[in-house]
C-alpha positions, 0 to 999 in steps of 0.5 A: 499500499502506497500513501498518496499526498492527497491521503496524507493531506486528508489525514493532516487535516483530520482534527486531532491529528496535529498537536503542539508537540507532534509539530515540535518534532516534525519541525526538528526533522523537516529542518534537517538536510534532506528531511532526514534525522536520527532520534538523537538529532531531534532530541538536540533540536527539540530539547526533548528527551529520545523517549519523548521523541520516539513517542511523539513521532510514533503517536503521529504516525498511529494518528494518520493511520487511525484517520486513514483507516490503515491497518497494520497488514501493509508493507509499511508494518512489518515491525510493531512500530507506527512510524513506517507510515510517515518515514523510512528507516535508514542505517548509516554508519553514524546511526539510525535515521528517519527520513520523511516519505516523499509524499508526506513532505509534499503534504506538509509543503502544500499545507504550509504548516512547517516553520522551516526556520524554527526559531523558538519551537514553542512559539512556532509550532503555537503558530502553525498549529493555529493555521491547522485548526483555524483553517489551513490558509487563514493567517492568524498574525501577519505572515508572508510567504517565504520562497523555498528555491530563493532561500536555497540560492541565497545559501548557495550564493552567500554561504552558511556563515552568519553574516552578522556574528560569522558563526559557522554551526558545523564547525561549533557543533559538528555534524548536527550543525551541517547546513544549519542556518536562517535566511534574513529578508534584507527587503522588509517585506512587511512593507510589501503589504502582503503582496508577492514580489520577486526576490533577488536571492542573492542581494534581498536575502542574507544568511544569519544565525538565530540569535542574530536573526531574533536580535534583528527583529526584536527592537521597534525598528528592525536593524540592518545586518550592518547596524547589528554587527556594529553592536555585537561584543563577541564575535565567533 
């Protein structure tokens, strides 16, 4: 049995399938390269223990299975675990990985319920949860479309080192930090009034770390990268 994108869409929109804890774990694995992570990496990203991660990931898959009426007698369930419904299990030299299934990824992207940058897990996931329960396309606060391709082109052109403090997450944290960085809109998209506009990924977007990203937006007046760079007292 192969679960289609539309099946996942239907399940994810079923009341009770998504909650704050499940979105927290989903955000963590989705934000990793290739949407693939070990339970230990998810533990690190969420600040929760591995038992919590295993329990929540399995309960999400079980809820989706229940919504779709999927029984265990399918090719996905050759073990007593529920998680194979939404992820593949991959054993690599450095550990066991969950990799989200392609159709499941496509459903998450279409629903726009994942906060890719995942700044502050509790707040971010509550915001995403509001979208789910209050209408998938209803915006609860001012938010604007982040173009995935533009983000990737920004990182390709500008790298993954923070333009403010020069932190490189892989150099500090090792493999868990590989490829991790936020992307900051130099052009204030709030001033665009919600209208779509063509982004120049090289000049309009810049890589910044989560701390600097938060500081850029913290005050009443949004700071420029140059202004914040002059303020910091310690650089990595």
